[in-house]
N, C-alpha and C positions, 0 to 999 in steps of 0.2 A: 601278641599278648594272649596267654592262655586264659585270661579272665573273659575273653570273648565267648568261651564255651560255658553254657549254663550248667550248673550243678545243683544238686539237692543234698543237704547235709543233715543226717539224723544222728542225734545223740540221746543218751538216757535223760529222762525227765528230771532226775535229781542225781547229783554226784556227791558222794562223801569221800574225803581223802584225809588220811592221817592216822597215826598210831592210835589204836583202840577204837577206830571208827566202825569196826564190825558190830559193836553194840548198838549202833543206830538202826540196824535192821529190825530188831525187836520193837523199837519205838515206831518205826515206819509201819510195821505189821500189826499194830494195835487194831483190834476188831476182827482179825482173821480167825476163822473157825477151824479150818483144815489146811495146814501148810505142809506141802511136800518138798523136802529138801533132796535135790539130786546132787550126788557127790560120788567120790571114789573112796575106797577103804583107807588110803594113805592119809587123807585129810578129813575124814568123817569126824575125828575128834574135835574139830573146830566148831561143830554145830552148837555146842553149849555156849560159845562166845556170842552167839547171835541173840540170845535172850528172847526166843520166839514165844508168842502167846498161843493159846488155844491148843487144839490137837495137832501134834507134829508127827509126821512119818518120815523116816529117812530111807532113801533108796541109794545104797552106797556101792553099786556094782557097775557104774558107768566105766567102760574100758577106755584106754587110749585109742585114738583113731577108730571111733565107734562106727559100726556098719548098720545097715537097715535092720538086722536082727536085734542088735542091742537097743536100737530105738524102739522096736516093737515091744520088747520086754518092759522098757520104761513106760511106754504108753499103756500097756496092760495094767501096770501097777497104779498109774494115775487114774485110769478109767474106773478102777475098783474103789479108789479113795475119794474121787471127785474133789480135788483141791480148789479152794478159792484163791490160794496163794502158792506160788512156786518160787523156790530159791535155787539158783545154780551156784554151788560152792565147790570150786575146783579150778582146773585149768581150762583151756579152750574147748576141749572135747566135752567136758561136763556142761559148760555154758552153752555150747551149741545145742546139745540135747535138751537142755532146759528151755531154750527158745522154742524148739519144735514141740515139746510136750505141752507147753503153755498154750499152744495154738491148736493142737491136733488131738488131745486126749479123748474127746467125745466121739471120735471115729467118723465124723461127718466128712472129713477129707483124709485121704491116705497120702503117704509120702510121695508116691508116684504122681499124685495130682498136683503137687506144689513145687516140684523141682523147676528151678528157673526163677525169674523175677515176678513179684507182685501177683502170686497166685493164691496166697493164703487169704481166706475170707475174713477171719476175725481172730481175736485172742480170747481165751476162755478164763484165764486166771491172771491175777496180778503177778508181776515178774520182777524179782531182784537178782542181780548178778554180783557175786562176791568172788573175785579171782584169788587164787592161792599161789599163783605163779606170775611172773612178770615177763610175758612173751607174746601171747596171741592177740591181746587187746579185744577179745571177743565181746567183752562187756560193753564196749563202746559202740558196736555196730548192729546191723540188722541182717547179717548173713549167718548161715550155718552150713557146715559141710558134713556129709555122711557118706561112708563108703558103700558102694553097691557090692554086696557079698558075692554076687554071681560073676561080675566083671572086674572087680577090684578098682573100678573107676570112682573118682570123687564126684558126688552129686552136690551141686550148690543150690541152696534155697535162699531167696532174698525177699524180705517183706518188711514194711514199716510196722506191721503188727508184732514183729519180734523185738521191737525196741524196748529196752528195759525201763521199768518205772523207777528203779533205783539201781545205781551201781556204787559199790563200796570198795575203795582202794585202801586196804589196811596193811601196811608193811609188816606188821607183826605176824600176819598169816604166812609170810614167806620166809621167816627166820629159819625154819627147818629144811628148806629146800637145799639139797646137796650142792656143793660148789660146781660140779660138772653140769648139773641141770640148770643151775643159775646162769652159767656161762652160755649154754646152748639156747635157752629160752631168751636170754638177753640179746643174742645175735639175731634171733628170729624177730624180736621187736624192732631191731635196727633194720632188718631186711624189709619189713613192711614199709618203713619210712623211706628207705633208699629206693626200693622198686617203684614206689609211687612218685618219688622225687625225680627219677630219671625216665619215667614212663612217657610214651607217646601221648598219653592222656593227662599228663601233669597239668596242674592248675595252680595259679599263683597263691590262692588261699590255702590249699592243701600243702603247697611247698613250705608255708610257714610252720604248720604242724610238723612236717617231716624234718625240717631243720632243728626244731626244738627237740624232737625225739632223738635224732642222731647225736645232737650235742649232749643230751642227758646220758646216753649210752657211753659216749666218750669220757664223760666226767665220772660216772658212777659204777659202771659194770665191773671193772676190776676190783673196786672197793667191796662191792657186794659179794664177789666170788671169794675174796680173801677173808672177809669177816661177815658171816651171814647175819649177825645181829647189829650191823651198822644201820641204824634206823634211817639216817639221812640217805644213804646209798640205796637202801631198799625202797624208800619212798620215791627217790628219783627214778628208779627203774620201773616202778609201777606206773608212774606218770609217762615215761617213755613208751611203755607198752600201750597205754591208753591212747597216746597220740598216734601210735602206729595203727591202732584200731580205727581211729578217725580217718586215716589215710586210705584204709581199705574200702570205705563206703563209696565215695564219688569217683575214685581213681582206680583203686585195686592194685594188686601185685602184677608181676609180669613173668618173664622166663624163669627167674629164680625159683618161684614157687611151683611152676609147672614141672621143673626138673626134680624138685624135692618130692612131689607126690608119689612117683613110683617107689622111691626109697622108703616111704611110709607104708604103702600098701603091699609091696613085694618083700622088702627086707624087714618090715615091721619096726623101722626106726621111729623114735619119738619125733613129732613134727618139728620141734625146735632144733634137734640135732641134725635132721635131714637138711633143713634150711641153712644151718651153720656150715655144713660141709660144702654146700653148693655156692654159698655167698661169694667167696673171693673170686671164683672162676667166672661167674656171671658178671660181677662188677667189672672185672678186667675185660671181658668180651665186649661189654657195652661202652667201655671208656672212650674209644674213638668217636662214638656218636654223641657222648655227653661229657666232653673233657672238663668243662668248667664245674659242672656239678660233681663229677668224680673227684676233682680236686677239693671241693668243699667237704665231701665225705671223708677223704683221707685226712684233711686238716682237723676236722672235728674229732677224729679218733687219735689224734696226736701222732700221725704218721707223716713221714716226709712225702711231700707231693711230687709226683713224677708223671710225665706224659707217656711213659713206656708201659704198655699193657702187661708185659711179663712181670715188671716190677710192682705194678698194682696188685697182681695176683699174689706175688711172693710176700709183699708187706702185709696185706690183709690176711693172708693165710697164716703168717707168723703171729699176727695179732690174735687170731682165734685160737691157734695152737697154744699160745702163751697163757691162755685162760684155762687150759687143761682139757680142751675139746679134742677128742680123737678124730682127726680130719681125714683119715684114709678109709675109703670105702672097703678096701680089702680087709681091714681090721674089724669090719662089721658084718662079714659073711658074704660080701659081694664076690662074684666071679666074672671074669672077662666075658664069658659066654652070654651073660645076662645083659650086657651093656647095650647091644644093638636093639633088643626088644624094648628095654626101658626108654631108649632114645625115641623110638617110634611112638611109644605111649605118651611120653612127655610132649613131643612135637604136636600131637593131636589135640592137646588141651588149648584150643584156639582162643577161648575166652580170656586166657592169660597171655599166651604167646603173642597174640595180636596187639598187646599193649607194649611189647618190648621195643626199645628205641632203635635196635639194630636187628634186621632180619636174621633169623637163626634157622639153618637147615637141619635136617635129621642128622647129617654128618657132623655139623657143628655141635649138636647136642651130645652125640656119642663121644666126640673129642673132649667135651667138658667132663663127661662121666669118666673117661679114661684118665684125664688129668687129675681127677679127684680119687682115682683108684688107689 
């Protein structure tokens, strides 16, 4: 029984979910004097929906896959403004930066001081997280990822001080997300659930969240892709993403995300797309080690269950491709010459690779990249 392993589960102090729930941020923020909204240009227009009181400053230049330089720019803006309240409004990158800024803007600790678990001393500002995509589930957890600009490696920071005081899942904020992005981020949400579900560190309690998340993706992702204003489908996908975020805390992801990271840092692929491309191949690789759970995943997605790993790869690949995701690395600028280097880089991410249910060599990683090429 995986319940024999003790775990700690952190979730936001308050969760609001439903169409129009973005307006609750302003109610929650009553009394705030200086609110800093961290966002990106594409969704900055949603700030007015929050109904924020007091003095509000918007920092709208958080990039996808932010690095330490992007974080430093945001920290400088926050140090100048001295916010008592911080809002992360956007995708996972924005929410990760919001977590770090809420804890580090006074300069008492630098990023290099807090990489790893439980090194952040305190939080400086109240924190609300308002996702505008259904993928990362960053609003649910206490981790943040930042790219090292010198090495292109992902730096992971984890602290209960980064737990949100408020998380708001408003499906209306995702209406304008394009179909291809909806599809890729939705598969990323599913990958969080699947990798935790099949992990060596899987836990019975987290398996429950993973099953619910995978089931919601199977039920609602295609509908959300086909009709971006399908409120029920968008709501379902936001909840699937949130469940995936819960899975990340006490269990975390495994080889799938390790392989996706070089695609983000080297090819500059969006995080969701990188994970979607890798997902079928890692699921198939791990199938012999987790046959029953692989069958559950296939069934939840409406796919014919098979014990054949090649067929697992084909059927899940076809599922992703049918959503409009371009699944070939070669179409995204990858070259054969790059695969060996990416394989070594991914294999070295032991904090994730060591969670994988089946040992994966550098050659195995390169073969997966080749299969995805």
